[in-house]
C-alpha positions in Angstrom: 476.8 106.5 -39.9 476.1 103.3 -39.8 472.3 102.1 -39.2 471.9 98.8 -36.8 470.4 95.6 -38.6 467.1 95.1 -37.3 467.0 91.0 -37.1 463.8 90.7 -38.0 464.4 92.0 -41.5 465.3 88.3 -42.3 462.8 86.5 -40.4 459.4 84.8 -42.0 457.1 87.6 -40.4 453.4 88.0 -41.6 453.5 91.2 -44.0 451.8 94.4 -42.7 448.0 94.0 -43.0 448.4 90.1 -42.9 447.9 89.3 -39.9 444.9 86.9 -38.9 442.3 87.7 -36.8 443.1 85.1 -34.1 445.9 82.9 -33.6 447.2 80.6 -31.0 450.6 81.4 -29.7 451.2 78.6 -27.3 449.2 76.6 -24.7 448.5 79.6 -22.4 447.9 82.0 -24.7 445.7 83.3 -28.0 445.9 86.4 -29.6 442.9 88.5 -30.8 443.5 91.9 -33.7 441.7 94.8 -33.1 440.1 96.2 -36.2 442.3 99.6 -35.4 444.7 99.6 -37.8 446.9 103.1 -38.6 450.1 104.1 -39.3 450.8 104.0 -34.9 449.2 100.4 -34.1 450.1 99.0 -37.2 447.9 95.8 -37.8 445.9 96.7 -35.1 445.9 96.2 -31.2 447.0 92.7 -29.8 444.5 91.7 -27.5 445.6 88.3 -25.3 443.8 85.8 -23.7 445.4 84.0 -21.4 445.0 80.5 -19.1 445.8 77.6 -18.3 444.0 75.0 -20.8 441.1 73.4 -19.8 441.2 75.4 -16.3 438.0 77.1 -17.2 439.3 80.4 -16.6 441.2 83.4 -18.7 442.8 86.8 -18.0 442.5 89.4 -21.0 445.1 91.6 -21.3 445.0 94.9 -23.4 441.3 94.6 -24.4 442.1 97.4 -27.1 439.3 99.8 -28.2 435.9 99.5 -27.4 434.7 97.7 -30.5 431.8 95.3 -30.7 433.2 93.3 -33.2 436.3 93.0 -31.3 433.9 92.2 -28.3 432.8 89.3 -30.5 436.0 87.9 -31.8 437.5 87.8 -28.3 434.2 86.4 -26.4 434.6 83.5 -29.0 438.0 82.7 -28.0 436.9 82.8 -24.8 434.0 80.3 -25.6 436.5 78.1 -27.7 438.9 77.8 -24.4 435.5 77.0 -22.2 436.5 80.2 -20.2 435.0 82.8 -18.3 437.0 85.9 -18.3 438.4 86.4 -14.3 440.6 89.8 -15.1 441.7 92.3 -17.3 445.2 93.8 -17.4 446.2 96.7 -19.2 449.8 97.4 -19.9 449.3 101.3 -20.1 446.9 103.9 -20.1 446.7 104.9 -23.4 443.2 104.3 -25.4 444.4 102.1 -28.0 445.0 99.8 -25.1 442.8 100.7 -22.4 439.3 102.0 -23.7 437.4 98.7 -23.2 439.0 97.7 -20.0 436.1 99.1 -18.0 433.4 98.3 -20.0 434.5 95.3 -21.1 435.3 94.6 -17.2 431.7 95.3 -16.0 429.8 93.2 -19.2 432.1 90.5 -18.4 432.2 90.5 -14.4 435.9 90.6 -14.3 438.5 92.6 -12.1 440.4 95.1 -13.9 444.0 95.7 -13.0 447.0 98.7 -14.1 449.6 100.5 -12.7 447.5 103.3 -13.1 444.5 103.7 -10.5 442.5 105.5 -13.1 443.0 102.8 -15.3 442.2 100.3 -13.1 438.7 101.9 -12.1 436.6 102.1 -9.0 437.3 98.7 -7.3 440.0 97.9 -9.7 443.3 96.7 -8.5 446.6 99.0 -8.7 449.4 96.4 -9.5 453.0 96.4 -8.0 456.3 96.0 -10.0 457.4 92.7 -9.4 453.9 91.2 -8.4 453.4 87.6 -9.1 449.9 87.4 -9.8 448.1 83.5 -9.6 445.4 83.6 -12.4 443.6 81.3 -14.6 445.8 78.5 -13.6 448.8 80.4 -14.3 451.6 82.9 -12.4 451.6 86.1 -14.4 454.7 88.3 -13.4 454.3 91.8 -13.2 457.6 93.8 -14.9 457.5 97.5 -14.5 458.6 99.1 -18.2 458.3 102.5 -17.8 459.6 104.7 -20.7 456.9 104.7 -23.0 454.7 105.9 -20.6 455.2 106.3 -16.8 452.4 103.8 -16.2 453.6 101.1 -18.5 454.4 97.4 -17.2 454.7 94.4 -19.0 453.5 90.7 -17.8 455.9 87.5 -17.9 454.3 84.2 -18.1 455.0 81.0 -16.9 456.4 79.9 -20.6 458.8 82.7 -20.3 456.9 84.8 -22.8 456.5 88.6 -21.9 453.6 90.3 -23.2 455.5 93.7 -24.1 452.6 96.3 -24.6 454.0 99.1 -26.7 457.8 98.7 -24.8 458.4 96.6 -28.1 456.3 96.3 -31.7 456.4 93.5 -34.0 457.8 95.6 -36.4 459.3 99.2 -36.1 460.3 100.6 -32.9 458.5 102.1 -30.1 457.7 105.9 -30.0 458.8 107.5 -26.7 457.4 111.2 -26.6 457.7 114.1 -24.5 456.6 114.8 -22.1 455.1 111.7 -21.8 458.0 109.4 -22.1 460.9 109.2 -20.6 464.1 108.0 -22.5 466.2 107.1 -19.7 463.7 105.2 -18.2 462.5 103.2 -21.2 466.4 102.1 -22.1 466.7 101.0 -18.4 463.4 99.0 -19.1 464.9 97.6 -22.5 467.8 96.1 -20.7 465.4 94.8 -17.6 463.1 92.9 -20.1 466.9 91.6 -21.4 467.9 90.4 -19.0 464.5 88.0 -18.4 465.8 86.4 -21.5 462.3 86.0 -23.0 461.4 82.9 -24.9 459.2 85.3 -26.9 458.1 89.0 -27.1 454.3 89.1 -27.5 453.9 92.8 -28.8 451.0 95.2 -28.3 451.1 95.9 -32.2 452.5 93.7 -34.9 453.6 90.0 -35.2 454.7 87.9 -31.9 458.5 87.7 -32.0 459.7 84.1 -30.9 462.9 83.4 -33.1 465.7 85.6 -31.3 463.9 88.3 -28.8 467.4 89.1 -27.4 468.4 89.9 -30.8 465.5 92.2 -30.9 465.9 94.0 -27.6 469.7 94.5 -28.6 468.5 96.3 -32.0 466.0 98.5 -30.2 469.2 99.7 -27.7 471.2 100.4 -31.0 468.8 101.8 -32.7 468.2 104.5 -29.4 472.0 105.0 -29.7 471.9 106.1 -33.3 469.2 108.4 -33.0 470.9 110.2 -30.1 474.4 110.1 -32.4 472.3 111.2 -35.2 471.0 114.2 -33.7 474.4 115.0 -32.2 475.7 115.1 -36.0 472.8 117.4 -36.7 473.9 119.8 -33.8 477.2 119.6 -34.6 476.6 121.8 -37.8 475.1 124.8 -35.3 471.7 125.2 -33.5 468.5 123.6 -34.9 464.9 123.2 -33.8 463.0 120.1 -32.9 461.3 120.5 -36.7 464.5 120.9 -38.5 466.3 117.8 -36.2 463.4 115.8 -37.5 463.8 116.7 -41.4 466.9 115.7 -41.2 467.4 112.3 -38.9 464.1 111.2 -39.6 464.0 111.9 -43.5 463.9 108.6 -44.7 460.6 108.0 -42.6 457.0 108.7 -44.0 456.0 112.3 -43.0 452.7 110.7 -41.7 455.1 109.8 -38.5 456.9 112.8 -38.4 454.7 114.4 -35.3 455.7 111.3 -33.5 459.4 111.4 -34.5 459.2 115.1 -33.1 457.6 114.0 -29.9 460.6 111.4 -30.0 463.1 113.9 -30.5 461.9 116.1 -27.7 462.5 113.2 -25.3 465.9 112.4 -26.6 466.9 115.8 -26.2 465.5 115.9 -22.4 468.3 113.1 -21.8 470.8 115.0 -23.7 470.3 118.4 -21.8 470.3 116.0 -18.2 473.5 115.0 -19.4 474.5 118.2 -19.9 475.5 116.8 -23.9 472.9 119.5 -25.3 471.5 123.0 -24.2 468.6 125.3 -25.0 464.8 125.1 -24.7 462.8 123.0 -26.7 460.5 125.5 -28.0 463.6 126.9 -29.5 466.9 126.5 -31.0 469.1 123.8 -29.2 472.4 123.7 -29.8 475.5 121.0 -28.2 476.7 122.2 -24.7 
């Protein structure tokens, strides 16, 4: 079975662990890297400071962990821009993206906005799919991207760049876990972002993708199709448990991420069961239908 080629393999991207703490990506956007690296968060969570230059205002997207050093780095960027934070936008409820939203919103006197009212908090704003936000001297389009989580959003900027959260990562592929994730919704969301023709993908983790964002989205779709085919091939040899499937399909992946791979496998099996291609309960062996 041929593995789809990842176009990023030939791009000039920073090596793991080599991303700068702050980087100006375009006049509208500065990225601030949080100090929370891990196998799942890669170099750490990317927090984005967005606003029209010289406008005196900015929006934070995915403040990340409530870490004093990270807050100081973000405040330094705000000071360099001579801007005050007027809103905190959150792509989804996972703590590595949302933990600091409410405490920083209170500290910076900025309203929190997210799809999940629990993330937005009391007095926050619940965002609607397709909504156009006029903030910090620019327009930000709310793009629904459920799949990684049900409440996941992306944000499209006037420049054409898309702040993708965990929908797309700068390295590797995003995890869609069971029961929180939904593979069918995720695939539809990938196509939705692809149809936007993004000029760049600013990811929740890993480096920004500017050379050919569409090719990365194509790779993501092909990678999901490959994983499905691998599961079906493994099941053609007979019934298998989720752990047995992970050991076969993810043999080349470090074992430390196998628990996440197991959750991703469960999410894919739910899709295959819904399509009547696989049968059985996920807490036992599953088989081809």
